[in-house]
C-alpha positions as CSV (number, residue, x, y, z in Angstrom):
1,X,-41.5,17.5,-45.0
2,X,-42.8,14.6,-42.3
3,X,-45.0,16.0,-38.9
4,X,-42.8,14.4,-36.7
5,X,-39.4,15.8,-38.3
6,X,-39.5,20.0,-36.8
7,X,-40.1,17.6,-33.5
8,X,-37.1,16.1,-33.8
9,X,-34.7,18.7,-34.9
10,X,-36.3,21.0,-31.4
11,X,-35.7,17.8,-29.0
12,X,-32.1,17.2,-30.2
13,X,-31.2,20.8,-29.9
14,X,-32.8,21.2,-26.7
15,X,-30.7,17.6,-25.6
16,X,-27.8,19.0,-27.1
17,X,-28.7,22.8,-24.7
18,X,-28.8,21.1,-21.6
19,X,-26.2,18.5,-22.6
20,X,-24.1,21.2,-22.6
21,X,-25.5,23.6,-19.6
22,X,-25.1,19.9,-17.6
23,X,-21.8,20.3,-17.9
24,X,-20.7,23.8,-17.2
25,X,-22.7,23.8,-14.4
26,X,-20.3,19.9,-13.6
27,X,-16.9,21.6,-13.7
28,X,-18.2,25.3,-12.2
29,X,-19.3,22.8,-9.5
30,X,-16.4,20.4,-9.1
31,X,-14.4,22.2,-6.2
32,X,-17.6,22.2,-4.6
33,X,-18.2,18.6,-5.2
34,X,-15.2,18.0,-3.9
35,X,-15.2,19.8,-1.2
36,X,-18.6,17.6,-0.1
37,X,-17.2,14.8,-0.4
38,X,-14.3,15.2,1.8
39,X,-16.9,16.1,4.0
40,X,-18.6,13.2,3.9
41,X,-15.7,10.9,4.8
42,X,-15.1,13.1,7.3
43,X,-18.0,12.5,9.2
44,X,-18.1,8.4,8.4
45,X,-14.3,9.1,10.1
46,X,-16.3,10.8,13.6
47,X,-19.3,8.5,13.2
48,X,-17.6,6.4,15.9
49,X,-17.0,8.1,18.8
50,X,-20.1,10.2,18.1
51,X,-22.7,7.6,18.1
52,X,-20.5,6.4,21.3
53,X,-21.9,9.7,22.9
54,X,-24.3,9.8,21.6
55,X,-25.7,6.9,22.8
56,X,-24.7,8.2,26.6
57,X,-27.3,10.4,26.6
58,X,-25.8,13.3,25.2
59,X,-27.1,15.2,22.1
60,X,-25.2,14.5,18.7
61,X,-24.8,18.1,18.2
62,X,-22.8,18.8,21.9
63,X,-21.0,14.9,21.1
64,X,-20.0,16.0,17.9
65,X,-18.7,19.8,18.6
66,X,-16.7,18.3,21.4
67,X,-15.2,16.1,18.8
68,X,-14.4,18.9,17.0
69,X,-13.2,20.9,19.5
70,X,-10.6,18.2,20.8
71,X,-9.3,17.9,16.6
72,X,-8.9,21.6,16.4
73,X,-7.2,22.0,19.8
74,X,-4.2,19.0,18.1
75,X,-4.2,20.5,15.0
76,X,-3.7,23.8,16.8
77,X,-0.9,22.8,19.1
78,X,1.1,20.6,16.3
79,X,1.0,23.3,13.9
80,X,2.4,26.0,16.6
81,X,4.7,23.5,17.8
82,X,6.0,23.0,14.5
83,X,6.2,26.4,13.5
84,X,8.2,27.8,16.3
85,X,10.6,24.8,15.3
86,X,10.9,25.5,12.0
87,X,11.8,29.3,12.8
88,X,14.3,28.2,15.4
89,X,15.7,26.0,12.8
90,X,15.6,28.6,9.9
91,X,17.5,31.5,12.4
92,X,20.0,28.8,12.8
93,X,20.9,27.7,9.7
94,X,20.9,31.5,8.5
95,X,23.3,32.5,11.1
96,X,25.3,29.3,10.8
97,X,25.3,29.5,6.9
98,X,28.6,31.7,6.9
99,X,30.9,28.6,8.6
100,X,29.2,26.2,6.5
101,X,30.2,28.5,3.7
102,X,33.8,28.1,4.9
103,X,33.5,24.4,5.1
104,X,32.3,23.9,1.7
105,X,35.0,26.2,0.1
106,X,37.6,25.1,2.4
107,X,37.2,20.9,0.7
108,X,36.6,22.5,-2.8
109,X,39.8,24.8,-2.0
110,X,42.3,21.1,-0.7
111,X,40.9,18.9,-3.6
112,X,40.7,20.6,-6.5
113,X,43.5,22.6,-5.7
114,X,41.6,25.9,-6.5
115,X,41.8,30.0,-4.6
116,X,38.4,30.9,-3.4
117,X,37.2,33.1,-1.0
118,X,33.9,33.8,0.7
119,X,33.9,37.3,0.2
120,X,34.1,36.2,-3.8
121,X,31.3,33.4,-3.8
122,X,29.2,36.2,-1.6
123,X,29.4,38.5,-4.2
124,X,28.7,36.4,-7.2
125,X,25.2,35.3,-5.6
126,X,24.0,39.0,-4.9
127,X,24.8,40.6,-8.3
128,X,23.5,36.9,-10.1
129,X,20.7,37.8,-12.5
130,X,18.7,34.8,-10.8
131,X,18.9,35.6,-7.4
132,X,17.2,39.1,-9.2
133,X,14.5,37.9,-10.8
134,X,14.2,35.5,-8.2
135,X,13.8,38.5,-5.9
136,X,11.5,40.6,-8.3
137,X,9.2,36.9,-8.8
138,X,8.8,36.6,-4.7
139,X,7.8,40.3,-4.5
140,X,5.4,40.0,-7.1
141,X,4.0,36.9,-5.9
142,X,2.9,38.0,-2.4
143,X,-0.6,38.8,-3.4
144,X,-1.4,35.5,-5.0
145,X,0.5,33.3,-2.5
146,X,-2.1,35.5,0.1
147,X,-4.8,35.1,-2.0
148,X,-3.5,31.1,-2.2
149,X,-4.0,31.3,1.5
150,X,-7.1,32.7,2.5
151,X,-8.9,30.3,0.0
152,X,-7.2,27.6,1.3
153,X,-8.8,28.7,5.0
154,X,-12.2,29.3,3.3
155,X,-12.2,25.8,1.9
156,X,-11.4,24.3,5.1
157,X,-14.1,26.1,7.0
158,X,-16.0,25.1,4.2
159,X,-15.2,21.4,4.5
160,X,-15.5,21.9,8.3
161,X,-19.2,23.0,8.7
162,X,-20.5,20.5,5.9
163,X,-18.7,17.5,7.7
164,X,-20.3,19.2,11.5
165,X,-23.2,18.8,9.5
166,X,-22.8,15.4,7.8
167,X,-22.4,14.2,11.8
168,X,-25.0,15.7,13.4
169,X,-27.6,15.5,11.4
170,X,-26.7,11.6,10.4
171,X,-29.5,10.0,11.5
172,X,-31.8,12.8,9.8
173,X,-30.1,12.5,6.8
174,X,-30.6,8.6,6.5
175,X,-34.2,9.0,7.1
176,X,-34.6,11.9,4.3
177,X,-32.9,9.7,2.2
178,X,-34.6,6.0,3.1
179,X,-37.9,8.0,2.6
180,X,-37.6,7.7,-0.8
181,X,-37.0,4.3,-1.4
182,X,-38.7,1.4,-1.1
183,X,-38.0,-1.2,2.0
184,X,-35.6,-3.2,0.0
185,X,-33.8,-0.9,-1.2
186,X,-33.7,0.7,2.0
187,X,-32.0,-1.9,4.0
188,X,-29.7,-1.7,1.3
189,X,-28.7,2.1,1.7
190,X,-28.3,1.3,5.2
191,X,-26.0,-1.9,5.4
192,X,-24.2,-0.1,2.7
193,X,-23.8,3.3,5.0
194,X,-22.5,1.0,8.8
195,X,-20.2,-0.7,6.1
196,X,-19.3,3.0,4.7
197,X,-18.4,4.0,8.4
198,X,-16.5,0.8,9.2
199,X,-14.2,0.8,6.4
200,X,-13.4,4.1,7.2
201,X,-13.0,3.7,10.6
202,X,-10.8,0.9,10.1
203,X,-8.6,3.2,7.6
204,X,-7.6,5.7,10.3
205,X,-7.5,3.1,12.7
206,X,-4.9,1.5,10.8
207,X,-2.7,4.8,9.3
208,X,-2.9,6.4,13.3
209,X,-1.5,2.4,14.1
210,X,1.7,2.9,12.0
211,X,2.5,6.8,12.3
212,X,2.2,6.2,15.7
213,X,5.0,3.6,14.9
214,X,6.8,4.9,12.6
215,X,6.8,8.2,15.3
216,X,8.2,5.7,18.2
217,X,10.9,4.6,15.3
218,X,11.9,7.3,14.1
219,X,11.5,9.7,18.3
220,X,14.4,6.6,18.8
221,X,16.4,7.8,16.1
222,X,16.5,11.3,16.5
223,X,17.1,11.2,20.2
224,X,20.3,8.6,19.2
225,X,22.0,11.4,17.2
226,X,21.1,13.7,19.8
227,X,18.8,15.6,16.9
228,X,17.2,18.8,18.4
229,X,13.3,18.8,18.7
230,X,12.8,14.9,18.3
231,X,9.3,14.6,19.8
232,X,8.0,16.7,17.5
233,X,9.9,15.4,14.4
234,X,8.4,11.9,15.0
235,X,5.1,12.9,15.3
236,X,5.9,15.2,11.8
237,X,6.9,11.9,10.4
238,X,4.3,10.1,11.9
239,X,1.9,11.8,10.7
240,X,2.8,13.5,7.1
241,X,4.3,10.0,5.9
242,X,0.5,8.1,6.9
243,X,-1.4,10.5,5.6
244,X,-0.5,12.2,2.7
245,X,-0.4,9.2,0.0
246,X,2.7,7.9,-2.2
247,X,5.2,11.4,-1.6
248,X,4.4,11.4,2.7
249,X,7.6,8.9,2.8
250,X,9.7,11.5,1.2
251,X,8.3,14.5,2.3
252,X,7.8,13.5,6.0
253,X,11.7,12.7,6.3
254,X,13.0,15.8,4.3
255,X,13.0,17.8,7.0
256,X,14.2,15.8,9.8
257,X,17.1,14.8,7.8
258,X,17.4,19.1,6.8
259,X,17.6,18.8,11.1
260,X,20.0,16.7,11.8
261,X,22.4,18.4,8.7
262,X,23.0,21.1,10.7
263,X,24.2,19.1,13.6
264,X,26.4,17.0,11.3
265,X,25.8,16.4,7.3
266,X,26.5,12.7,8.1
267,X,23.5,12.4,10.5
268,X,21.5,13.4,7.8
269,X,22.7,10.1,5.4
270,X,21.9,8.0,8.6
271,X,18.3,9.6,8.9
272,X,17.8,9.0,4.6
273,X,19.0,5.5,5.0
274,X,16.9,5.0,8.1
275,X,14.0,6.4,6.3
276,X,14.6,4.2,3.2
277,X,15.0,0.9,5.5
278,X,11.7,1.7,7.9
279,X,9.7,2.2,4.5
280,X,10.7,-1.2,3.4
281,X,10.0,-2.8,6.3
282,X,5.8,-1.0,6.5
283,X,5.3,-1.4,3.2
284,X,6.1,-5.8,3.4
285,X,5.3,-6.8,6.9
286,X,3.8,-4.3,8.9
287,X,1.2,-2.7,6.8
288,X,-0.1,-6.2,5.0
289,X,-0.8,-7.3,8.6
290,X,-2.6,-4.2,9.8
291,X,-4.5,-3.9,6.7
292,X,-5.6,-6.9,6.5
293,X,-7.0,-7.0,9.7
294,X,-8.4,-3.7,9.5
295,X,-9.7,-2.9,5.9
296,X,-9.1,-6.0,4.1
297,X,-8.1,-5.1,0.8
298,X,-5.2,-6.2,-1.2
299,X,-2.2,-4.8,-0.9
300,X,-1.9,-4.6,-4.8
301,X,-5.7,-3.5,-4.7
302,X,-4.8,-0.6,-2.4
303,X,-1.9,0.8,-4.3
304,X,-4.3,0.7,-7.8
305,X,-6.7,2.7,-6.1
306,X,-4.8,5.4,-4.6
307,X,-3.2,6.1,-8.3
308,X,-6.7,6.0,-10.1
309,X,-8.1,8.4,-7.0
310,X,-4.4,10.5,-7.6
311,X,-5.6,10.6,-11.4
312,X,-9.3,11.9,-11.2
313,X,-9.3,13.9,-8.3
314,X,-5.2,15.0,-7.3
315,X,-4.4,14.6,-3.7
316,X,-8.5,14.1,-2.4
317,X,-8.6,11.4,-4.2
318,X,-5.1,9.6,-3.5
319,X,-6.2,10.2,0.4
320,X,-10.5,8.4,0.0
321,X,-9.6,6.1,-2.4
322,X,-8.5,3.4,-0.3
323,X,-11.6,3.5,2.5
324,X,-13.9,4.3,-0.7
325,X,-12.3,0.7,-2.8
326,X,-12.8,-1.4,0.8
327,X,-16.8,-0.2,1.4
328,X,-17.6,-0.7,-2.6
329,X,-15.4,-4.3,-2.2
330,X,-17.2,-5.1,1.1
331,X,-20.6,-4.0,-0.4
332,X,-20.7,-6.2,-3.4
333,X,-19.2,-9.1,-1.9
334,X,-22.7,-9.4,-0.4
335,X,-24.4,-9.9,-4.1
336,X,-21.2,-11.8,-5.6
337,X,-22.3,-15.5,-5.8
338,X,-19.4,-17.6,-4.5
339,X,-19.1,-21.7,-5.3
340,X,-16.8,-24.1,-3.0
341,X,-13.3,-24.7,-5.0
342,X,-12.3,-28.1,-5.7
343,X,-9.4,-29.9,-4.4
344,X,-7.5,-29.2,-7.9
345,X,-3.6,-29.1,-8.1
346,X,-4.0,-26.5,-10.6
347,X,-5.6,-24.2,-7.7
348,X,-2.4,-24.6,-5.8
349,X,-0.4,-23.2,-8.8
350,X,0.4,-26.9,-9.8
351,X,0.7,-27.3,-13.7
352,X,-1.4,-30.6,-14.8
353,X,0.9,-31.0,-17.8
354,X,4.3,-31.2,-15.6
355,X,2.7,-32.8,-12.7
356,X,2.1,-35.9,-15.4
357,X,5.2,-36.4,-16.8
358,X,6.9,-35.9,-12.9
359,X,4.4,-38.8,-11.8
360,X,5.2,-40.8,-15.5
361,X,9.2,-40.3,-15.0
362,X,8.9,-41.6,-10.9
363,X,6.7,-44.7,-11.9
364,X,9.5,-45.6,-14.4
365,X,12.0,-45.5,-12.2
366,X,10.1,-46.7,-9.3
367,X,9.5,-50.3,-11.5
368,X,13.0,-50.3,-13.0
369,X,14.3,-50.3,-9.6
370,X,11.1,-52.8,-8.1
371,X,12.7,-55.1,-11.5
372,X,16.2,-54.6,-10.2
373,X,15.2,-55.9,-6.4
374,X,13.8,-59.4,-7.9
375,X,16.2,-60.1,-10.4
376,X,14.0,-59.8,-13.3
377,X,16.0,-59.6,-16.5
378,X,16.0,-56.4,-18.6
379,X,13.8,-56.5,-22.0
380,X,14.8,-58.9,-24.7
381,X,17.5,-61.4,-22.6
382,X,16.4,-64.4,-21.9
383,X,14.7,-64.7,-18.8
384,X,15.9,-66.0,-15.2
385,X,14.8,-70.3,-14.1
386,X,11.7,-70.1,-12.2
387,X,12.0,-72.4,-8.8
388,X,10.3,-74.7,-10.3
389,X,12.3,-75.1,-14.3
390,X,14.3,-77.8,-15.3
391,X,18.5,-77.6,-16.0
392,X,17.4,-78.2,-19.6
393,X,15.6,-75.0,-19.5
394,X,18.7,-73.1,-18.8
395,X,21.1,-73.0,-22.4
396,X,24.0,-71.7,-20.6
397,X,25.2,-71.9,-17.0
398,X,28.3,-70.5,-15.1
399,X,30.3,-72.4,-12.6
400,X,28.0,-71.0,-9.8
401,X,24.9,-72.6,-11.3
402,X,26.1,-75.7,-11.4
403,X,27.5,-75.6,-7.5
404,X,23.8,-74.0,-6.3
405,X,22.3,-77.0,-8.2
406,X,24.4,-79.5,-6.6
407,X,23.8,-78.5,-3.5
408,X,20.3,-78.4,-4.3
409,X,20.3,-82.6,-5.4
410,X,20.0,-85.3,-3.3
411,X,23.7,-87.2,-1.3
412,X,23.2,-89.4,-3.7
413,X,24.0,-87.5,-6.4
414,X,26.9,-86.3,-8.0
415,X,27.0,-82.8,-8.1
416,X,27.9,-82.1,-12.1
417,X,25.7,-85.6,-13.4
418,X,23.0,-84.0,-15.3
419,X,24.5,-80.0,-15.7
420,X,25.3,-78.7,-19.1
421,X,29.5,-78.2,-20.7
422,X,30.7,-74.7,-19.4
């Protein structure tokens, strides 16, 4: 057996073991890595505000703390208003449920000639097997729901702490990262960092502006329909539709539809139509203009990045996909050499072959039109007499030709003397 074979076998086994250990560790730490990634983008989002406050003499840690306190107060106030609104509407729906049930039963009896009663329907619902199984599953799932809520709160606390450290110690983090790189690489890292800050801030700015426009538009509709809690519902629609990708619009429109249904069922239909129409207006007119000015990314690329982010990291990937792709596009754009584009019709979408056929057809038509204007005979026929041609050059002539010849001759010459017979 060769000497190198045992060493190669040991090395191969060691590499396989290290790969398995790394894979196991990565799967175990996936949640932590995702939380750190979210915290990093959150720190990039508040970096402009923290830097502006720090440039005016405030300590960076205090500036970060004030920004987080402002965000926490705004989120807590919104959640409190939304919770009180939902509680009031749920109580109202429960109280008015018998009236809604009576109206539905009356409509069914009138149109289908049945004899349903509310007491029979209620007893059937209360004694149904699916309701009992639902109550049993809900009672056994209370602990699971409580554990998920506590886990979500712990995750939010972790993200907040990491984001606070990233924002407060941003200069120190950049200095530590650049200290292990050569000067040329340091400039590239700092440039990528600044691009990430600009693109993330631009993305949040565009989303905030679209949320404001969406909230105002839906508030006008809800106020016109006299739907209760119109301001809170408008804020809900604006925030959820913009900061929850893909399904945010429909999730945001479900709550106003439910509240409008408690006022009048037709109002829910009007809200649904308005949500669909406004979504088309936002997708094709509002969002491309704002995105081009702030994030500078094509709408198709943004849509594809959201799908890819959702496939990789779920809802978190969909949320951070657009600023990440915008940062990568802006960073790589400086290293891609570009050239001037030739003035070719094919660049503008004109096919060369079709253009040549059209040009030949146009020249042929212009040639025939010019021949008709100058009196030229068509190909294959006798040529017309020139200005110096004698009468003998014309084998056949009509009476009009003879009269013209007579006009051109002198006064002493007969008009038809030398003309050929007709």
